[in-house]
C-alpha positions in Angstrom: -134.9 -107.7 14.4 -136.3 -104.3 15.1 -139.4 -106.2 17.6 -136.3 -108.2 19.1 -134.3 -104.8 20.3 -137.2 -103.2 21.9 -137.7 -106.3 23.9 -134.3 -106.5 24.6 -134.5 -102.7 25.7 -137.5 -103.0 27.5 -135.7 -106.0 29.8 -132.8 -104.3 30.2 -135.3 -101.6 31.3 -136.7 -103.6 33.9 -133.7 -105.1 35.6 -132.2 -101.2 35.7 -136.0 -100.1 37.1 -135.7 -103.0 40.4 -131.6 -101.8 40.7 -133.3 -98.7 41.0 -136.0 -99.5 43.5 -133.6 -101.4 45.9 -131.2 -98.5 45.5 -134.5 -96.1 46.8 -135.2 -98.4 49.3 -132.3 -98.5 50.8 -131.1 -95.5 50.4 -130.7 -92.8 53.6 -134.1 -91.3 53.7 -135.5 -93.3 51.2 -138.4 -94.3 49.7 -140.6 -97.6 49.0 -141.9 -97.5 45.5 -144.7 -99.6 45.1 -144.3 -103.1 43.6 -142.9 -102.9 39.8 -143.8 -98.9 39.4 -140.0 -98.6 38.9 -139.5 -101.3 37.0 -142.9 -101.0 34.5 -141.9 -97.6 34.1 -137.7 -97.5 33.1 -138.6 -101.0 31.0 -141.3 -98.7 29.1 -138.8 -95.5 28.4 -136.1 -98.0 27.6 -138.4 -99.7 25.0 -138.9 -96.1 23.4 -134.9 -95.7 23.2 -134.1 -99.1 21.8 -136.6 -98.3 19.3 -135.2 -95.0 18.4 -131.9 -96.6 18.5 -132.7 -99.2 15.6 -134.5 -96.5 13.9 -131.0 -94.4 13.1 -130.3 -93.0 16.9 -126.4 -92.7 17.0 -125.1 -95.9 19.9 -122.8 -93.0 21.2 -125.9 -90.7 21.9 -128.7 -93.3 23.0 -126.2 -94.0 26.4 -128.0 -90.3 27.3 -131.3 -90.7 27.1 -131.1 -94.3 28.7 -129.3 -92.7 31.7 -132.1 -90.1 31.8 -134.9 -92.3 31.6 -133.7 -94.3 34.7 -133.0 -91.4 36.7 -136.5 -89.6 35.7 -138.4 -92.8 37.0 -136.2 -92.7 40.2 -136.6 -88.7 40.9 -140.2 -88.7 39.7 -141.1 -91.6 42.2 -139.1 -89.4 45.3 -140.9 -86.0 44.1 -144.2 -87.6 44.1 -143.9 -89.9 47.4 -141.7 -87.6 49.7 -141.5 -84.3 47.9 -137.8 -83.9 47.8 -134.8 -84.7 45.2 -132.2 -86.5 47.0 -129.0 -86.0 46.7 -127.8 -89.3 46.2 -129.5 -89.0 42.8 -129.1 -85.5 41.5 -125.5 -85.0 42.3 -124.0 -88.2 41.0 -126.0 -87.3 37.5 -123.2 -84.0 36.9 -120.0 -86.9 36.6 -122.1 -89.6 34.9 -123.3 -87.0 32.4 -120.0 -85.5 31.7 -119.0 -88.7 30.5 -121.8 -89.7 28.7 -121.1 -86.3 26.9 -117.7 -86.1 26.4 -118.0 -89.1 24.9 -120.9 -87.4 22.7 -118.5 -84.5 22.2 -116.1 -86.9 20.0 -118.8 -87.8 17.7 -120.4 -84.4 17.7 -117.9 -81.4 18.8 -120.6 -78.8 19.0 -122.2 -80.7 22.1 -119.9 -79.5 24.3 -120.5 -76.0 23.5 -124.3 -76.6 24.2 -123.5 -78.5 27.1 -121.8 -75.5 28.9 -124.4 -73.2 28.3 -127.6 -75.4 28.9 -125.9 -76.0 32.1 -125.6 -72.7 32.9 -128.3 -71.3 31.5 -130.9 -73.8 33.5 -128.9 -74.1 36.9 -128.4 -70.0 36.6 -132.3 -69.8 36.1 -133.0 -71.7 38.8 -131.1 -70.7 41.2 -132.1 -67.2 40.8 -135.7 -68.2 41.4 -134.5 -70.0 44.7 -132.8 -66.9 45.7 -135.4 -64.1 44.9 -138.4 -66.9 46.2 -137.1 -69.8 48.0 -140.7 -70.8 48.1 -141.4 -71.1 44.7 -137.9 -73.3 44.2 -136.5 -76.4 46.0 -133.1 -76.9 46.6 -133.6 -80.4 44.8 -134.5 -78.6 41.9 -132.0 -76.1 41.4 -129.4 -79.1 41.8 -130.9 -81.0 39.2 -131.1 -78.2 37.0 -127.3 -78.3 36.2 -127.3 -81.7 35.3 -130.6 -81.5 33.1 -129.2 -78.4 31.2 -126.2 -79.8 30.1 -127.7 -83.3 28.4 -130.3 -81.0 27.0 -128.1 -78.1 25.7 -126.4 -80.9 24.1 -129.3 -81.1 21.7 -129.6 -77.3 21.3 -130.1 -73.9 23.6 -133.3 -73.6 22.1 -134.4 -77.3 23.6 -133.2 -75.9 27.3 -135.6 -73.2 26.9 -138.5 -75.1 25.5 -138.0 -78.1 28.2 -137.8 -75.3 31.0 -141.2 -73.4 29.4 -142.7 -76.5 29.9 -141.6 -77.7 32.9 -143.4 -74.0 34.6 -146.4 -74.5 32.4 -147.0 -77.7 33.5 -146.3 -77.0 37.2 -148.6 -74.1 36.9 -151.2 -76.2 35.0 -151.4 -79.0 37.7 -151.7 -76.4 40.6 -154.5 -74.8 39.3 -156.6 -78.4 38.4 -155.3 -79.7 41.9 -156.3 -76.5 43.5 -153.0 -76.5 45.8 -149.7 -75.2 45.9 -146.6 -77.4 46.9 -146.7 -79.3 43.7 -143.7 -81.5 42.8 -141.8 -79.3 40.1 -139.0 -82.5 39.5 -141.7 -84.6 37.6 -142.5 -81.5 35.1 -138.2 -80.9 34.4 -137.8 -84.5 33.8 -140.4 -85.6 31.1 -139.6 -82.5 28.3 -135.7 -82.7 28.9 -136.6 -87.3 28.4 -138.3 -86.5 25.7 -136.0 -83.5 24.0 -132.8 -86.2 24.4 -134.9 -89.4 22.9 -136.1 -87.1 20.2 -133.3 -85.1 18.9 -133.6 -82.7 15.9 -130.4 -84.4 14.5 -129.9 -88.3 13.8 
């Protein structure tokens, strides 16, 4: 049964990745990811979430890392291939995340406070960096920060701080290792955020 749930999750993720790939190809100023990149990546992430759900993750929460995993793959592809985080993905993430977190708040009331605090913290810090030095932070990163802060803040405000530090450190290490600037920052934000929502400290 455990393996069957993982297989179903992976198959659903593969299909979701295919839809995401079509969206990227057809979007205004879209990108064309290599064949099967999105499908395999989303399939793997959704398989992990399916296993977590089978191991006890509440179903009212599982939708959050599923959505974030899908979004993380598509945005990472955009940032790597085109050096941008498109509005067609970052802006709709706000209302969708709001609905999922509202459902979660019914089962875990503390989620609401963390969501608001996390969104303000992540967005506020990134906006401040953007205002102080526009070359250090892209507008897409700022738009993404609010929704990421909301979903990670639902786990805990400490998780938001950890994700922010991990994102900054990862980008810095990548820039030093590659010996160039202009490193896409989106993937460094999305990876730890997905991990934080997929492996929260509560069942």
